[in-house]
PLY file of the C-alpha trace (Angstrom):
ply
format ascii 1.0
element vertex 188
property float x
property float y
property float z
element edge 187
property int vertex1
property int vertex2
end_header
101.47 144.00 103.70
104.65 142.52 102.16
104.37 139.23 100.32
106.68 136.28 100.75
109.05 135.44 97.94
109.71 132.06 96.42
112.20 129.90 98.33
112.22 132.28 101.33
111.67 129.38 103.78
114.25 126.58 103.77
113.67 123.26 105.48
115.95 120.24 105.67
115.01 117.00 107.36
113.85 113.43 107.04
111.10 113.06 104.44
108.55 110.31 104.97
105.61 109.31 102.82
102.68 109.12 105.24
100.38 106.22 104.33
97.08 106.45 106.19
94.39 103.75 106.23
91.53 102.52 108.38
92.55 98.97 109.33
91.11 96.15 111.40
92.34 94.67 114.67
93.64 91.60 112.83
96.04 93.82 110.88
97.35 95.40 114.10
97.71 91.97 115.71
99.53 90.52 112.69
102.27 93.13 113.07
102.23 93.36 116.88
100.92 96.94 116.89
99.12 98.66 119.75
96.49 101.35 119.40
97.65 104.91 120.12
101.30 103.97 119.84
104.20 105.08 117.68
107.23 102.97 116.90
110.14 102.68 114.52
109.70 99.82 112.06
111.53 96.60 112.80
112.33 93.85 110.32
108.90 92.27 110.95
107.20 95.48 109.75
109.02 95.84 106.39
106.30 94.08 104.35
103.52 95.88 106.22
103.66 99.02 104.06
103.03 97.12 100.80
100.27 95.07 102.43
98.63 98.25 103.72
98.50 99.64 100.18
97.19 96.39 98.67
94.62 95.53 101.34
93.16 98.90 102.38
92.08 102.22 100.88
95.01 104.53 101.64
95.70 108.26 101.58
99.20 109.56 100.92
100.73 112.74 102.34
104.20 114.27 102.23
105.35 113.86 105.82
108.20 113.94 108.28
108.56 116.65 110.94
110.34 119.29 108.86
108.44 118.63 105.65
105.15 118.81 107.59
106.22 122.15 109.08
107.20 123.80 105.80
104.08 122.33 104.16
101.85 123.97 106.79
103.75 127.25 106.41
103.20 127.12 102.65
99.50 126.36 103.20
99.19 129.39 105.51
100.94 131.65 102.99
98.97 130.24 100.04
100.61 132.35 97.32
103.06 132.68 95.88
103.61 128.94 95.56
107.03 127.51 96.41
107.82 129.90 99.25
108.80 126.74 101.14
111.83 124.78 99.97
112.63 121.32 101.35
115.76 119.13 101.14
115.90 115.48 102.19
116.70 112.01 100.88
114.36 109.50 99.23
114.67 106.25 97.32
114.30 105.78 93.58
111.05 103.86 93.94
107.27 104.15 93.64
106.89 105.64 97.14
109.51 108.27 96.25
107.54 109.15 93.13
104.34 109.52 95.16
106.15 111.64 97.77
107.39 114.02 95.06
103.84 114.33 93.69
102.40 115.06 97.15
105.03 117.73 97.90
104.27 119.35 94.55
100.52 119.27 95.28
101.26 121.12 98.54
103.22 123.74 96.52
106.45 122.92 98.38
109.59 123.23 96.26
111.06 119.86 97.27
114.56 119.00 96.09
115.22 115.41 97.12
118.53 113.62 96.97
117.51 110.35 95.29
119.55 107.21 95.92
119.09 103.48 95.24
120.50 101.85 98.37
117.45 102.35 100.63
113.73 102.68 99.90
111.87 105.92 100.50
111.05 106.45 104.17
107.43 105.76 105.07
105.13 106.18 108.04
102.07 103.95 108.28
99.18 105.56 110.17
96.90 102.63 110.99
93.50 103.94 112.11
91.13 101.82 114.22
88.06 103.66 115.48
89.27 106.81 117.25
92.79 105.40 117.63
95.90 105.36 115.50
99.11 103.40 115.48
102.14 104.94 113.75
104.99 102.87 112.33
107.90 104.80 110.79
110.44 103.19 108.49
113.13 105.87 108.13
115.13 104.02 105.45
116.35 106.57 102.84
115.53 109.49 105.15
118.78 108.62 106.94
120.91 108.62 103.75
121.30 112.33 102.94
124.75 113.19 101.54
125.98 116.79 101.53
128.52 116.27 98.78
125.96 114.66 96.46
123.17 117.18 97.00
123.71 120.29 99.14
127.06 121.04 97.48
125.48 121.20 94.01
125.48 124.83 92.89
121.77 124.95 92.05
120.89 123.58 95.50
123.26 125.81 97.45
121.72 128.85 95.70
118.40 127.91 97.35
120.10 127.92 100.77
121.51 131.37 100.02
118.15 132.65 98.78
116.30 131.64 101.96
115.48 134.10 104.74
114.09 131.63 107.29
115.57 128.19 108.08
113.97 125.19 109.79
115.93 122.01 110.38
114.71 119.23 112.67
116.84 116.34 113.85
116.31 113.64 116.43
118.34 110.93 118.05
116.58 108.26 115.94
117.03 109.97 112.58
120.22 111.41 111.22
120.97 114.02 108.63
124.47 114.44 107.29
126.17 116.46 110.06
128.32 118.29 107.51
125.17 119.42 105.70
123.76 120.76 108.96
126.97 122.62 109.75
127.12 124.14 106.25
123.58 125.52 106.45
124.07 126.75 110.03
127.33 128.45 109.07
125.58 130.21 106.17
122.85 131.44 108.54
125.36 133.23 110.78
0 1
1 2
2 3
3 4
4 5
5 6
6 7
7 8
8 9
9 10
10 11
11 12
12 13
13 14
14 15
15 16
16 17
17 18
18 19
19 20
20 21
21 22
22 23
23 24
24 25
25 26
26 27
27 28
28 29
29 30
30 31
31 32
32 33
33 34
34 35
35 36
36 37
37 38
38 39
39 40
40 41
41 42
42 43
43 44
44 45
45 46
46 47
47 48
48 49
49 50
50 51
51 52
52 53
53 54
54 55
55 56
56 57
57 58
58 59
59 60
60 61
61 62
62 63
63 64
64 65
65 66
66 67
67 68
68 69
69 70
70 71
71 72
72 73
73 74
74 75
75 76
76 77
77 78
78 79
79 80
80 81
81 82
82 83
83 84
84 85
85 86
86 87
87 88
88 89
89 90
90 91
91 92
92 93
93 94
94 95
95 96
96 97
97 98
98 99
99 100
100 101
101 102
102 103
103 104
104 105
105 106
106 107
107 108
108 109
109 110
110 111
111 112
112 113
113 114
114 115
115 116
116 117
117 118
118 119
119 120
120 121
121 122
122 123
123 124
124 125
125 126
126 127
127 128
128 129
129 130
130 131
131 132
132 133
133 134
134 135
135 136
136 137
137 138
138 139
139 140
140 141
141 142
142 143
143 144
144 145
145 146
146 147
147 148
148 149
149 150
150 151
151 152
152 153
153 154
154 155
155 156
156 157
157 158
158 159
159 160
160 161
161 162
162 163
163 164
164 165
165 166
166 167
167 168
168 169
169 170
170 171
171 172
172 173
173 174
174 175
175 176
176 177
177 178
178 179
179 180
180 181
181 182
182 183
183 184
184 185
185 186
186 187
């Protein structure tokens, strides 16, 4: 049976640091959250992520649709490590540092474009009983710049090395369209 090679799977998307905690109803009420719901963060939710970390026992995971997908693929492959490569944008902050650590723990070869304008994207998973409420703050996940990251020679070599590509986009989150076109053009 053939083995996978490093950087054979390439993913590009919106990285989020998943922050999971068991919370109480008062916490949900304070931020106007419903059980079994998922929303994009509004201004009133911006402080919620820090409060979640300070008030509750949290677990961190490298998240976001594409990063989750390549992380699961890497988990299924096991070895060699770093078969999965991931590109996305994060902030230069403590949540970005944690996200890098979590991607490394999952043996994903994450190459993040780091910028200072927006904080690292986060997704709060607020657990109450058998229910969860998800609040995503995309922030830096929407700030990817082709010319500042994908166009760097060492990064483009990873695109060329890949054999399988996975890129997820949605109407609420945007990747640099030129970056998408460049990778798609290479795939053809």
